[in-house]
N, CA, C and O atoms as a Tripos MOL2 file, in Angstrom:
@<TRIPOS>MOLECULE
protein
  296   295    74     0     0
PROTEIN
NO_CHARGES

@<TRIPOS>ATOM
      1 N         116.2160  149.8690  195.2820 N.3       1 MET1
      2 CA        116.5560  149.6960  193.8840 C.3       1 MET1
      3 C         115.5610  148.7520  193.2300 C.2       1 MET1
      4 O         115.2940  147.6740  193.7610 O.2       1 MET1
      5 N         115.0130  149.1370  192.0940 N.am      2 THR2
      6 CA        114.1040  148.2630  191.3670 C.3       2 THR2
      7 C         114.8380  147.6210  190.2130 C.2       2 THR2
      8 O         115.7420  148.2090  189.6180 O.2       2 THR2
      9 N         114.4370  146.4220  189.9150 N.am      3 THR3
     10 CA        115.0310  145.7090  188.7950 C.3       3 THR3
     11 C         114.0260  145.6540  187.6610 C.2       3 THR3
     12 O         112.8610  146.0110  187.8320 O.2       3 THR3
     13 N         114.4770  145.2150  186.5270 N.am      4 GLN4
     14 CA        113.6190  145.1310  185.3630 C.3       4 GLN4
     15 C         112.4620  144.1600  185.5960 C.2       4 GLN4
     16 O         111.3940  144.3430  185.0120 O.2       4 GLN4
     17 N         112.6370  143.1530  186.4160 N.am      5 ASN5
     18 CA        111.6070  142.1630  186.6750 C.3       5 ASN5
     19 C         110.7830  142.4700  187.9100 C.2       5 ASN5
     20 O         109.9940  141.6270  188.3370 O.2       5 ASN5
     21 N         110.9380  143.6320  188.4910 N.am      6 ASP6
     22 CA        110.2110  144.0310  189.6900 C.3       6 ASP6
     23 C         108.7410  144.2700  189.3310 C.2       6 ASP6
     24 O         108.4470  145.1840  188.5610 O.2       6 ASP6
     25 N         107.7970  143.4590  189.8780 N.am      7 PRO7
     26 CA        106.3930  143.6230  189.5330 C.3       7 PRO7
     27 C         105.8470  144.9940  189.9350 C.2       7 PRO7
     28 O         104.9320  145.4950  189.2810 O.2       7 PRO7
     29 N         106.3730  145.6080  190.9750 N.am      8 GLN8
     30 CA        105.9110  146.9190  191.3960 C.3       8 GLN8
     31 C         106.2200  147.9830  190.3430 C.2       8 GLN8
     32 O         105.4990  148.9740  190.2200 O.2       8 GLN8
     33 N         107.2760  147.7740  189.6010 N.am      9 GLN9
     34 CA        107.6800  148.7300  188.5910 C.3       9 GLN9
     35 C         106.6300  148.8300  187.4810 C.2       9 GLN9
     36 O         106.4660  149.8910  186.8790 O.2       9 GLN9
     37 N         105.9270  147.7410  187.2100 N.am     10 HIS10
     38 CA        104.9580  147.7040  186.1300 C.3      10 HIS10
     39 C         103.5220  147.6650  186.6350 C.2      10 HIS10
     40 O         102.5930  147.4890  185.8460 O.2      10 HIS10
     41 N         103.3290  147.8270  187.9380 N.am     11 ALA11
     42 CA        101.9790  147.8090  188.4990 C.3      11 ALA11
     43 C         101.2120  149.0330  188.0020 C.2      11 ALA11
     44 O         101.7430  150.1430  187.9880 O.2      11 ALA11
     45 N          99.9610  148.8200  187.5960 N.am     12 PRO12
     46 CA         99.1840  149.9620  187.1120 C.3      12 PRO12
     47 C          98.8860  150.9350  188.2440 C.2      12 PRO12
     48 O          98.6510  150.5360  189.3850 O.2      12 PRO12
     49 N          98.9000  152.2020  187.9070 N.am     13 LEU13
     50 CA         98.5370  153.2200  188.8730 C.3      13 LEU13
     51 C          97.0310  153.4000  188.7810 C.2      13 LEU13
     52 O          96.5200  153.9570  187.8090 O.2      13 LEU13
     53 N          96.3320  152.9280  189.7910 N.am     14 GLN14
     54 CA         94.8860  152.9880  189.7470 C.3      14 GLN14
     55 C          94.3710  153.6340  191.0190 C.2      14 GLN14
     56 O          94.7310  153.2380  192.1270 O.2      14 GLN14
     57 N          93.5350  154.6190  190.8450 N.am     15 LYS15
     58 CA         92.9280  155.3170  191.9560 C.3      15 LYS15
     59 C          91.7900  154.4780  192.5180 C.2      15 LYS15
     60 O          91.1110  153.7740  191.7700 O.2      15 LYS15
     61 N          91.5780  154.5450  193.8170 N.am     16 ASP16
     62 CA         90.4560  153.8780  194.4500 C.3      16 ASP16
     63 C          89.1670  154.4440  193.8570 C.2      16 ASP16
     64 O          89.0160  155.6630  193.7820 O.2      16 ASP16
     65 N          88.2280  153.5800  193.4290 N.am     17 PRO17
     66 CA         86.9780  154.0770  192.8460 C.3      17 PRO17
     67 C          86.2340  155.0550  193.7540 C.2      17 PRO17
     68 O          85.5290  155.9350  193.2610 O.2      17 PRO17
     69 N          86.3790  154.9140  195.0580 N.am     18 ASP18
     70 CA         85.7250  155.8390  195.9730 C.3      18 ASP18
     71 C          86.2700  157.2580  195.8470 C.2      18 ASP18
     72 O          85.6160  158.2130  196.2650 O.2      18 ASP18
     73 N          87.4580  157.3980  195.2760 N.am     19 ASP19
     74 CA         88.0880  158.7040  195.1150 C.3      19 ASP19
     75 C          87.8830  159.3040  193.7250 C.2      19 ASP19
     76 O          88.3520  160.4110  193.4600 O.2      19 ASP19
     77 N          87.1950  158.5980  192.8420 N.am     20 TRP20
     78 CA         86.9620  159.0940  191.4890 C.3      20 TRP20
     79 C          86.0530  160.3190  191.5270 C.2      20 TRP20
     80 O          85.0630  160.3290  192.2590 O.2      20 TRP20
     81 N          86.3720  161.3370  190.7600 N.am     21 LYS21
     82 CA         85.5270  162.5320  190.6730 C.3      21 LYS21
     83 C          84.1920  162.2090  190.0080 C.2      21 LYS21
     84 O          83.1790  162.8300  190.3290 O.2      21 LYS21
     85 N          84.1760  161.2580  189.0960 N.am     22 THR22
     86 CA         82.9460  160.8920  188.3910 C.3      22 THR22
     87 C          82.3780  159.5660  188.8930 C.2      22 THR22
     88 O          81.5210  158.9760  188.2360 O.2      22 THR22
     89 N          82.8400  159.0960  190.0370 N.am     23 GLY23
     90 CA         82.4220  157.8020  190.5540 C.3      23 GLY23
     91 C          80.9520  157.6880  190.8600 C.2      23 GLY23
     92 O          80.4100  156.5830  190.8900 O.2      23 GLY23
     93 N          80.2880  158.8220  191.0900 N.am     24 ASP24
     94 CA         78.8660  158.7680  191.4170 C.3      24 ASP24
     95 C          77.9730  158.8540  190.1810 C.2      24 ASP24
     96 O          76.7480  158.8410  190.3020 O.2      24 ASP24
     97 N          78.5730  158.9420  188.9980 N.am     25 GLU25
     98 CA         77.8080  158.9290  187.7540 C.3      25 GLU25
     99 C          77.3950  157.4900  187.4340 C.2      25 GLU25
    100 O          78.0070  156.5430  187.9280 O.2      25 GLU25
    101 N          76.3520  157.3260  186.6030 N.am     26 PRO26
    102 CA         75.9370  155.9650  186.2160 C.3      26 PRO26
    103 C          77.0710  155.2080  185.5300 C.2      26 PRO26
    104 O          77.9230  155.8030  184.8700 O.2      26 PRO26
    105 N          77.0670  153.8900  185.6950 N.am     27 MET27
    106 CA         78.1100  153.0830  185.0530 C.3      27 MET27
    107 C          78.0710  153.2840  183.5530 C.2      27 MET27
    108 O          77.0440  153.6470  182.9800 O.2      27 MET27
    109 N          79.2040  153.0420  182.9350 N.am     28 THR28
    110 CA         79.3150  153.2000  181.4860 C.3      28 THR28
    111 C          78.7490  151.9730  180.7710 C.2      28 THR28
    112 O          78.5350  150.9260  181.3820 O.2      28 THR28
    113 N          78.5160  152.1200  179.4870 N.am     29 ALA29
    114 CA         78.0350  150.9930  178.6810 C.3      29 ALA29
    115 C          79.0560  149.8580  178.6780 C.2      29 ALA29
    116 O          78.6800  148.6860  178.6870 O.2      29 ALA29
    117 N          80.3400  150.2000  178.6660 N.am     30 SER30
    118 CA         81.3890  149.1720  178.6920 C.3      30 SER30
    119 C          81.3790  148.4220  180.0220 C.2      30 SER30
    120 O          81.5190  147.1990  180.0480 O.2      30 SER30
    121 N          81.2150  149.1440  181.1110 N.am     31 GLN31
    122 CA         81.1440  148.4880  182.4130 C.3      31 GLN31
    123 C          79.9410  147.5480  182.4620 C.2      31 GLN31
    124 O          80.0490  146.4110  182.9210 O.2      31 GLN31
    125 N          78.7980  148.0330  181.9870 N.am     32 ARG32
    126 CA         77.5700  147.2160  182.0000 C.3      32 ARG32
    127 C          77.7750  145.9330  181.1910 C.2      32 ARG32
    128 O          77.4030  144.8490  181.6410 O.2      32 ARG32
    129 N          78.3600  146.0530  180.0110 N.am     33 SER33
    130 CA         78.5870  144.8900  179.1530 C.3      33 SER33
    131 C          79.5100  143.8780  179.8290 C.2      33 SER33
    132 O          79.2370  142.6770  179.8330 O.2      33 SER33
    133 N          80.5980  144.3750  180.3970 N.am     34 TYR34
    134 CA         81.5550  143.4750  181.0530 C.3      34 TYR34
    135 C          80.9260  142.8330  182.2820 C.2      34 TYR34
    136 O          81.1320  141.6470  182.5380 O.2      34 TYR34
    137 N          80.1600  143.6100  183.0430 N.am     35 LEU35
    138 CA         79.4740  143.0530  184.2100 C.3      35 LEU35
    139 C          78.5000  141.9530  183.8040 C.2      35 LEU35
    140 O          78.4130  140.9220  184.4710 O.2      35 LEU35
    141 N          77.7760  142.1670  182.7240 N.am     36 GLU36
    142 CA         76.8270  141.1530  182.2570 C.3      36 GLU36
    143 C          77.5480  139.8620  181.8800 C.2      36 GLU36
    144 O          77.0640  138.7710  182.1800 O.2      36 GLU36
    145 N          78.6940  139.9800  181.2290 N.am     37 THR37
    146 CA         79.4880  138.8030  180.8740 C.3      37 THR37
    147 C          79.9740  138.0830  182.1230 C.2      37 THR37
    148 O          79.8450  136.8630  182.2330 O.2      37 THR37
    149 N          80.5320  138.8330  183.0600 N.am     38 LEU38
    150 CA         81.0280  138.2180  184.2950 C.3      38 LEU38
    151 C          79.8860  137.6140  185.1160 C.2      38 LEU38
    152 O          80.0570  136.5650  185.7360 O.2      38 LEU38
    153 N          78.7380  138.2630  185.1220 N.am     39 ALA39
    154 CA         77.5830  137.7520  185.8610 C.3      39 ALA39
    155 C          77.1320  136.4170  185.2770 C.2      39 ALA39
    156 O          76.7800  135.5010  186.0210 O.2      39 ALA39
    157 N          77.1400  136.3040  183.9560 N.am     40 GLN40
    158 CA         76.7880  135.0210  183.3280 C.3      40 GLN40
    159 C          77.7900  133.9470  183.7310 C.2      40 GLN40
    160 O          77.4030  132.8200  184.0390 O.2      40 GLN40
    161 N          79.0740  134.2890  183.7310 N.am     41 ASP41
    162 CA         80.1220  133.3340  184.0880 C.3      41 ASP41
    163 C          79.9760  132.8240  185.5140 C.2      41 ASP41
    164 O          80.2470  131.6570  185.7970 O.2      41 ASP41
    165 N          79.5460  133.7090  186.4110 N.am     42 THR42
    166 CA         79.5290  133.3770  187.8400 C.3      42 THR42
    167 C          78.1440  133.0730  188.3810 C.2      42 THR42
    168 O          78.0070  132.6940  189.5440 O.2      42 THR42
    169 N          77.1040  133.2330  187.5510 N.am     43 GLY43
    170 CA         75.7420  132.9770  188.0130 C.3      43 GLY43
    171 C          75.2230  134.0540  188.9570 C.2      43 GLY43
    172 O          74.3180  133.8030  189.7520 O.2      43 GLY43
    173 N          75.7880  135.2390  188.8730 N.am     44 GLU44
    174 CA         75.3990  136.3450  189.7450 C.3      44 GLU44
    175 C          74.4390  137.2820  189.0130 C.2      44 GLU44
    176 O          74.3630  137.2720  187.7840 O.2      44 GLU44
    177 N          73.7160  138.0820  189.7750 N.am     45 ALA45
    178 CA         72.8370  139.1010  189.2060 C.3      45 ALA45
    179 C          73.5860  140.4240  189.1200 C.2      45 ALA45
    180 O          74.5350  140.6650  189.8660 O.2      45 ALA45
    181 N          73.1500  141.2740  188.2040 N.am     46 VAL46
    182 CA         73.7450  142.5930  188.0390 C.3      46 VAL46
    183 C          72.7060  143.6470  188.3850 C.2      46 VAL46
    184 O          71.5950  143.6250  187.8550 O.2      46 VAL46
    185 N          73.0570  144.5600  189.2610 N.am     47 ASP47
    186 CA         72.2020  145.7000  189.5830 C.3      47 ASP47
    187 C          72.3640  146.7090  188.4520 C.2      47 ASP47
    188 O          73.4720  147.1830  188.2010 O.2      47 ASP47
    189 N          71.2930  147.0360  187.7800 N.am     48 GLU48
    190 CA         71.3360  147.9300  186.6190 C.3      48 GLU48
    191 C          71.5700  149.3890  187.0000 C.2      48 GLU48
    192 O          71.8140  150.2170  186.1230 O.2      48 GLU48
    193 N          71.5030  149.7170  188.2730 N.am     49 ASN49
    194 CA         71.5980  151.1050  188.7170 C.3      49 ASN49
    195 C          72.8940  151.4290  189.4460 C.2      49 ASN49
    196 O          72.9260  152.3430  190.2690 O.2      49 ASN49
    197 N          73.9540  150.6990  189.1590 N.am     50 LEU50
    198 CA         75.2320  150.9480  189.8210 C.3      50 LEU50
    199 C          75.8730  152.2320  189.3070 C.2      50 LEU50
    200 O          75.6620  152.6380  188.1640 O.2      50 LEU50
    201 N          76.6540  152.8560  190.1720 N.am     51 THR51
    202 CA         77.4670  153.9890  189.7540 C.3      51 THR51
    203 C          78.7520  153.4520  189.1290 C.2      51 THR51
    204 O          79.0280  152.2540  189.1870 O.2      51 THR51
    205 N          79.5310  154.3460  188.5340 N.am     52 LYS52
    206 CA         80.8110  153.9370  187.9580 C.3      52 LYS52
    207 C          81.6950  153.2760  189.0110 C.2      52 LYS52
    208 O          82.3050  152.2380  188.7540 O.2      52 LYS52
    209 N          81.7630  153.8790  190.1930 N.am     53 ALA53
    210 CA         82.6130  153.3420  191.2590 C.3      53 ALA53
    211 C          82.1040  151.9840  191.7300 C.2      53 ALA53
    212 O          82.8920  151.0550  191.9080 O.2      53 ALA53
    213 N          80.7900  151.8600  191.9330 N.am     54 GLU54
    214 CA         80.2170  150.5910  192.3760 C.3      54 GLU54
    215 C          80.4210  149.5070  191.3200 C.2      54 GLU54
    216 O          80.7300  148.3620  191.6510 O.2      54 GLU54
    217 N          80.2490  149.8650  190.0610 N.am     55 ALA55
    218 CA         80.4370  148.8970  188.9790 C.3      55 ALA55
    219 C          81.8790  148.4160  188.9330 C.2      55 ALA55
    220 O          82.1290  147.2290  188.7230 O.2      55 ALA55
    221 N          82.8230  149.3200  189.1250 N.am     56 SER56
    222 CA         84.2330  148.9410  189.1190 C.3      56 SER56
    223 C          84.5350  147.9290  190.2220 C.2      56 SER56
    224 O          85.2350  146.9410  189.9980 O.2      56 SER56
    225 N          84.0070  148.1850  191.3970 N.am     57 LYS57
    226 CA         84.2260  147.2630  192.5250 C.3      57 LYS57
    227 C          83.5730  145.9070  192.2470 C.2      57 LYS57
    228 O          84.1550  144.8610  192.5370 O.2      57 LYS57
    229 N          82.3580  145.9300  191.6820 N.am     58 ARG58
    230 CA         81.6450  144.6900  191.3840 C.3      58 ARG58
    231 C          82.3780  143.8960  190.3050 C.2      58 ARG58
    232 O          82.4470  142.6680  190.3690 O.2      58 ARG58
    233 N          82.9220  144.5950  189.3210 N.am     59 ILE59
    234 CA         83.7170  143.9310  188.2820 C.3      59 ILE59
    235 C          84.8990  143.2210  188.9180 C.2      59 ILE59
    236 O          85.1800  142.0710  188.5810 O.2      59 ILE59
    237 N          85.5930  143.8800  189.8250 N.am     60 ASP60
    238 CA         86.7350  143.2530  190.4990 C.3      60 ASP60
    239 C          86.2990  142.0040  191.2550 C.2      60 ASP60
    240 O          86.9810  140.9800  191.2080 O.2      60 ASP60
    241 N          85.1660  142.0820  191.9520 N.am     61 GLU61
    242 CA         84.6670  140.9280  192.7180 C.3      61 GLU61
    243 C          84.3550  139.7540  191.7920 C.2      61 GLU61
    244 O          84.7810  138.6260  192.0390 O.2      61 GLU61
    245 N          83.6130  140.0300  190.7350 N.am     62 LEU62
    246 CA         83.2030  138.9540  189.8270 C.3      62 LEU62
    247 C          84.3660  138.4220  189.0040 C.2      62 LEU62
    248 O          84.4200  137.2300  188.6990 O.2      62 LEU62
    249 N          85.2860  139.2880  188.6480 N.am     63 ARG63
    250 CA         86.4570  138.8570  187.8720 C.3      63 ARG63
    251 C          87.2690  137.8430  188.6750 C.2      63 ARG63
    252 O          87.8150  136.8960  188.1090 O.2      63 ARG63
    253 N          87.3490  138.0400  189.9830 N.am     64 ASP64
    254 CA         88.0940  137.1090  190.8370 C.3      64 ASP64
    255 C          87.4630  135.7200  190.8540 C.2      64 ASP64
    256 O          88.1400  134.7320  191.1400 O.2      64 ASP64
    257 N          86.1570  135.6410  190.5450 N.am     65 ARG65
    258 CA         85.4550  134.3590  190.5900 C.3      65 ARG65
    259 C          85.1340  133.7940  189.2160 C.2      65 ARG65
    260 O          84.6080  132.6850  189.1150 O.2      65 ARG65
    261 N          85.4350  134.5220  188.1750 N.am     66 SER66
    262 CA         85.0600  134.1000  186.8310 C.3      66 SER66
    263 C          86.0040  133.0440  186.2810 C.2      66 SER66
    264 O          87.2170  133.2510  186.2590 O.2      66 SER66
    265 N          85.4610  131.9060  185.8340 N.am     67 PRO67
    266 CA         86.3260  130.8930  185.2170 C.3      67 PRO67
    267 C          86.9330  131.3740  183.9120 C.2      67 PRO67
    268 O          88.0080  130.9150  183.5260 O.2      67 PRO67
    269 N          86.2660  132.2870  183.2300 N.am     68 ARG68
    270 CA         86.7830  132.8380  181.9650 C.3      68 ARG68
    271 C          88.0610  133.6100  182.2290 C.2      68 ARG68
    272 O          89.0160  133.5070  181.4590 O.2      68 ARG68
    273 N          88.0940  134.3820  183.3060 N.am     69 VAL69
    274 CA         89.2450  135.2210  183.6250 C.3      69 VAL69
    275 C          90.3380  134.4250  184.3380 C.2      69 VAL69
    276 O          91.5280  134.6660  184.1330 O.2      69 VAL69
    277 N          89.9260  133.4840  185.1670 N.am     70 ASN70
    278 CA         90.8780  132.7290  185.9810 C.3      70 ASN70
    279 C          91.2900  131.3990  185.3480 C.2      70 ASN70
    280 O          91.7690  130.5100  186.0520 O.2      70 ASN70
    281 N          91.1170  131.2510  184.0560 N.am     71 GLY71
    282 CA         91.5760  130.0550  183.3590 C.3      71 GLY71
    283 C          90.8980  128.7800  183.8120 C.2      71 GLY71
    284 O          91.5230  127.7200  183.8490 O.2      71 GLY71
    285 N          89.6120  128.8750  184.1590 N.am     72 GLY72
    286 CA         88.8780  127.6870  184.5580 C.3      72 GLY72
    287 C          88.8690  127.4440  186.0500 C.2      72 GLY72
    288 O          88.1830  126.5390  186.5260 O.2      72 GLY72
    289 N          89.6190  128.2390  186.7970 N.am     73 GLU73
    290 CA         89.6430  128.0730  188.2540 C.3      73 GLU73
    291 C          88.5690  128.9250  188.8870 C.2      73 GLU73
    292 O          88.2760  130.0230  188.4130 O.2      73 GLU73
    293 N          87.9800  128.4200  189.9620 N.am     74 GLN74
    294 CA         87.0080  129.1910  190.7170 C.3      74 GLN74
    295 C          87.3560  129.1900  192.1650 C.2      74 GLN74
    296 O          86.6470  129.7930  192.9710 O.2      74 GLN74
@<TRIPOS>BOND
     1     1     2 1
     2     2     3 1
     3     3     4 2
     4     3     5 am
     5     5     6 1
     6     6     7 1
     7     7     8 2
     8     7     9 am
     9     9    10 1
    10    10    11 1
    11    11    12 2
    12    11    13 am
    13    13    14 1
    14    14    15 1
    15    15    16 2
    16    15    17 am
    17    17    18 1
    18    18    19 1
    19    19    20 2
    20    19    21 am
    21    21    22 1
    22    22    23 1
    23    23    24 2
    24    23    25 am
    25    25    26 1
    26    26    27 1
    27    27    28 2
    28    27    29 am
    29    29    30 1
    30    30    31 1
    31    31    32 2
    32    31    33 am
    33    33    34 1
    34    34    35 1
    35    35    36 2
    36    35    37 am
    37    37    38 1
    38    38    39 1
    39    39    40 2
    40    39    41 am
    41    41    42 1
    42    42    43 1
    43    43    44 2
    44    43    45 am
    45    45    46 1
    46    46    47 1
    47    47    48 2
    48    47    49 am
    49    49    50 1
    50    50    51 1
    51    51    52 2
    52    51    53 am
    53    53    54 1
    54    54    55 1
    55    55    56 2
    56    55    57 am
    57    57    58 1
    58    58    59 1
    59    59    60 2
    60    59    61 am
    61    61    62 1
    62    62    63 1
    63    63    64 2
    64    63    65 am
    65    65    66 1
    66    66    67 1
    67    67    68 2
    68    67    69 am
    69    69    70 1
    70    70    71 1
    71    71    72 2
    72    71    73 am
    73    73    74 1
    74    74    75 1
    75    75    76 2
    76    75    77 am
    77    77    78 1
    78    78    79 1
    79    79    80 2
    80    79    81 am
    81    81    82 1
    82    82    83 1
    83    83    84 2
    84    83    85 am
    85    85    86 1
    86    86    87 1
    87    87    88 2
    88    87    89 am
    89    89    90 1
    90    90    91 1
    91    91    92 2
    92    91    93 am
    93    93    94 1
    94    94    95 1
    95    95    96 2
    96    95    97 am
    97    97    98 1
    98    98    99 1
    99    99   100 2
   100    99   101 am
   101   101   102 1
   102   102   103 1
   103   103   104 2
   104   103   105 am
   105   105   106 1
   106   106   107 1
   107   107   108 2
   108   107   109 am
   109   109   110 1
   110   110   111 1
   111   111   112 2
   112   111   113 am
   113   113   114 1
   114   114   115 1
   115   115   116 2
   116   115   117 am
   117   117   118 1
   118   118   119 1
   119   119   120 2
   120   119   121 am
   121   121   122 1
   122   122   123 1
   123   123   124 2
   124   123   125 am
   125   125   126 1
   126   126   127 1
   127   127   128 2
   128   127   129 am
   129   129   130 1
   130   130   131 1
   131   131   132 2
   132   131   133 am
   133   133   134 1
   134   134   135 1
   135   135   136 2
   136   135   137 am
   137   137   138 1
   138   138   139 1
   139   139   140 2
   140   139   141 am
   141   141   142 1
   142   142   143 1
   143   143   144 2
   144   143   145 am
   145   145   146 1
   146   146   147 1
   147   147   148 2
   148   147   149 am
   149   149   150 1
   150   150   151 1
   151   151   152 2
   152   151   153 am
   153   153   154 1
   154   154   155 1
   155   155   156 2
   156   155   157 am
   157   157   158 1
   158   158   159 1
   159   159   160 2
   160   159   161 am
   161   161   162 1
   162   162   163 1
   163   163   164 2
   164   163   165 am
   165   165   166 1
   166   166   167 1
   167   167   168 2
   168   167   169 am
   169   169   170 1
   170   170   171 1
   171   171   172 2
   172   171   173 am
   173   173   174 1
   174   174   175 1
   175   175   176 2
   176   175   177 am
   177   177   178 1
   178   178   179 1
   179   179   180 2
   180   179   181 am
   181   181   182 1
   182   182   183 1
   183   183   184 2
   184   183   185 am
   185   185   186 1
   186   186   187 1
   187   187   188 2
   188   187   189 am
   189   189   190 1
   190   190   191 1
   191   191   192 2
   192   191   193 am
   193   193   194 1
   194   194   195 1
   195   195   196 2
   196   195   197 am
   197   197   198 1
   198   198   199 1
   199   199   200 2
   200   199   201 am
   201   201   202 1
   202   202   203 1
   203   203   204 2
   204   203   205 am
   205   205   206 1
   206   206   207 1
   207   207   208 2
   208   207   209 am
   209   209   210 1
   210   210   211 1
   211   211   212 2
   212   211   213 am
   213   213   214 1
   214   214   215 1
   215   215   216 2
   216   215   217 am
   217   217   218 1
   218   218   219 1
   219   219   220 2
   220   219   221 am
   221   221   222 1
   222   222   223 1
   223   223   224 2
   224   223   225 am
   225   225   226 1
   226   226   227 1
   227   227   228 2
   228   227   229 am
   229   229   230 1
   230   230   231 1
   231   231   232 2
   232   231   233 am
   233   233   234 1
   234   234   235 1
   235   235   236 2
   236   235   237 am
   237   237   238 1
   238   238   239 1
   239   239   240 2
   240   239   241 am
   241   241   242 1
   242   242   243 1
   243   243   244 2
   244   243   245 am
   245   245   246 1
   246   246   247 1
   247   247   248 2
   248   247   249 am
   249   249   250 1
   250   250   251 1
   251   251   252 2
   252   251   253 am
   253   253   254 1
   254   254   255 1
   255   255   256 2
   256   255   257 am
   257   257   258 1
   258   258   259 1
   259   259   260 2
   260   259   261 am
   261   261   262 1
   262   262   263 1
   263   263   264 2
   264   263   265 am
   265   265   266 1
   266   266   267 1
   267   267   268 2
   268   267   269 am
   269   269   270 1
   270   270   271 1
   271   271   272 2
   272   271   273 am
   273   273   274 1
   274   274   275 1
   275   275   276 2
   276   275   277 am
   277   277   278 1
   278   278   279 1
   279   279   280 2
   280   279   281 am
   281   281   282 1
   282   282   283 1
   283   283   284 2
   284   283   285 am
   285   285   286 1
   286   286   287 1
   287   287   288 2
   288   287   289 am
   289   289   290 1
   290   290   291 1
   291   291   292 2
   292   291   293 am
   293   293   294 1
   294   294   295 1
   295   295   296 2
@<TRIPOS>SUBSTRUCTURE
     1 MET1         2 RESIDUE 1 A MET
     2 THR2         6 RESIDUE 1 A THR
     3 THR3        10 RESIDUE 1 A THR
     4 GLN4        14 RESIDUE 1 A GLN
     5 ASN5        18 RESIDUE 1 A ASN
     6 ASP6        22 RESIDUE 1 A ASP
     7 PRO7        26 RESIDUE 1 A PRO
     8 GLN8        30 RESIDUE 1 A GLN
     9 GLN9        34 RESIDUE 1 A GLN
    10 HIS10       38 RESIDUE 1 A HIS
    11 ALA11       42 RESIDUE 1 A ALA
    12 PRO12       46 RESIDUE 1 A PRO
    13 LEU13       50 RESIDUE 1 A LEU
    14 GLN14       54 RESIDUE 1 A GLN
    15 LYS15       58 RESIDUE 1 A LYS
    16 ASP16       62 RESIDUE 1 A ASP
    17 PRO17       66 RESIDUE 1 A PRO
    18 ASP18       70 RESIDUE 1 A ASP
    19 ASP19       74 RESIDUE 1 A ASP
    20 TRP20       78 RESIDUE 1 A TRP
    21 LYS21       82 RESIDUE 1 A LYS
    22 THR22       86 RESIDUE 1 A THR
    23 GLY23       90 RESIDUE 1 A GLY
    24 ASP24       94 RESIDUE 1 A ASP
    25 GLU25       98 RESIDUE 1 A GLU
    26 PRO26      102 RESIDUE 1 A PRO
    27 MET27      106 RESIDUE 1 A MET
    28 THR28      110 RESIDUE 1 A THR
    29 ALA29      114 RESIDUE 1 A ALA
    30 SER30      118 RESIDUE 1 A SER
    31 GLN31      122 RESIDUE 1 A GLN
    32 ARG32      126 RESIDUE 1 A ARG
    33 SER33      130 RESIDUE 1 A SER
    34 TYR34      134 RESIDUE 1 A TYR
    35 LEU35      138 RESIDUE 1 A LEU
    36 GLU36      142 RESIDUE 1 A GLU
    37 THR37      146 RESIDUE 1 A THR
    38 LEU38      150 RESIDUE 1 A LEU
    39 ALA39      154 RESIDUE 1 A ALA
    40 GLN40      158 RESIDUE 1 A GLN
    41 ASP41      162 RESIDUE 1 A ASP
    42 THR42      166 RESIDUE 1 A THR
    43 GLY43      170 RESIDUE 1 A GLY
    44 GLU44      174 RESIDUE 1 A GLU
    45 ALA45      178 RESIDUE 1 A ALA
    46 VAL46      182 RESIDUE 1 A VAL
    47 ASP47      186 RESIDUE 1 A ASP
    48 GLU48      190 RESIDUE 1 A GLU
    49 ASN49      194 RESIDUE 1 A ASN
    50 LEU50      198 RESIDUE 1 A LEU
    51 THR51      202 RESIDUE 1 A THR
    52 LYS52      206 RESIDUE 1 A LYS
    53 ALA53      210 RESIDUE 1 A ALA
    54 GLU54      214 RESIDUE 1 A GLU
    55 ALA55      218 RESIDUE 1 A ALA
    56 SER56      222 RESIDUE 1 A SER
    57 LYS57      226 RESIDUE 1 A LYS
    58 ARG58      230 RESIDUE 1 A ARG
    59 ILE59      234 RESIDUE 1 A ILE
    60 ASP60      238 RESIDUE 1 A ASP
    61 GLU61      242 RESIDUE 1 A GLU
    62 LEU62      246 RESIDUE 1 A LEU
    63 ARG63      250 RESIDUE 1 A ARG
    64 ASP64      254 RESIDUE 1 A ASP
    65 ARG65      258 RESIDUE 1 A ARG
    66 SER66      262 RESIDUE 1 A SER
    67 PRO67      266 RESIDUE 1 A PRO
    68 ARG68      270 RESIDUE 1 A ARG
    69 VAL69      274 RESIDUE 1 A VAL
    70 ASN70      278 RESIDUE 1 A ASN
    71 GLY71      282 RESIDUE 1 A GLY
    72 GLY72      286 RESIDUE 1 A GLY
    73 GLU73      290 RESIDUE 1 A GLU
    74 GLN74      294 RESIDUE 1 A GLN
């Protein structure tokens, strides 16, 4: 039984980037922009030739370390 406050009930349904049909296409302009912002926050470099799937994974990695996203925590 799920309750109204059950976090699983509101968890986003997200497919693994490795399973995306378009995952091998070049990253989108939005992904590139967000990656550049996160890279500045974390002092990391961005590979300009990432696929959509690779960019998604890299965004997740950098977002976990970004002080902008984590409220100042690293």
